[in-house]
N, C-alpha and C positions, 0 to 999 in steps of 0.2 A: 457461530457465523462464519461463513466461507473465507472473508478476507483475513481473519485472525490467524488462520493457519499459515498464511504466507508471511506474516510479520515475523521479524527477526526474533528468534527464541532467546529468553534470558533465563539463566539458571537462578532461580530464586529459591532460597532455603528457608525463608521465613525470618531470618535474622541477617543483619549486615554489621559486620566489624569495620569501622572506620576510625582510625586514630585512637584505638583502644576503646571506643564507645560502642556498645552493641545496642542497635535499635531493632527491637523484636517486631515492629510492625512496618518496617522498611520494605519487606517482601510484598506485603499487602498494598502499601502505597504504589509501589512500581506496578503490580498488576492492575490497579485502579486506573493509572494513568495510561497503560497500555490499551485497557478497555475503552477509555474515552477516545484515545487517538484511533483505535480501530473502529469505533462508531463513526467518528468524523471521516475517516477514509471510506467507509462503506457508503456514508451518505453522499459523499462527493462523487463516488462511483456511480451510484444509482442515477445521479442528475444527468450523466453523460448520455448523449444519444446513443443508441445501440451500436452502431458500427464503431464509434469511438472507443466505447467500452470494450468491445471485441478486440480491437487492434492493441489497446492499452494491455489488456490482460494477457493476450497471447504473446506480445512481445516483452513487456516487462516482468510479468510474473512467471509465465511459462518458458521464456527465454528463447522463443523461437526467432529464427531469422527473418528478414523481410520476405524472402521468397517463400518460406514455408507458411509464414502467416498470410500471405496473399493466396496461396493454395488453399488454405483452411477456410479463408473468408469468401474464396471465390471471386476474387478482384484482382486488379493490377498492384504490382509493387508501388507504384506512384500513389495509388489511393490508400494503400496501407500507410505510407510515410505521411500522407496528409491527415488521415484519421488519427494517427498516432500523435503527431504534432499538435493537433488541435486538443486532443485529450490531455496531454501533458500541460499545455497552456491553460485549460479550463481547470485542471486540478491544482496548478500553482496558484491561480487566482482565487478558488474557492478555499484551499487549505491555508494559503498565506504562510505565516509563521509557524502554524501547527506542524507543518511537514517536517521542520527541522528541530523541534523540541519545544 
């Protein structure tokens, strides 16, 4: 899925040493949690109106500046700021505490 490639990468070796205890399935559990979070993020992004989703993806994940985003979207910088702000607000409401862990 497209969003997963943007999620922060974790190096998972399949085992995790913590205080001398090796958890063989820790890597698998971490991957499952990332998959679940990725699914939640994808669902939340799909719910956004198209212009909000565009502004959010261009600004947050592609790292474009407001001016460059406005050029890409064919709108004013003010509209980009509005779309982005509304997208962030909607995502925070939709994801709640899931966004932080």
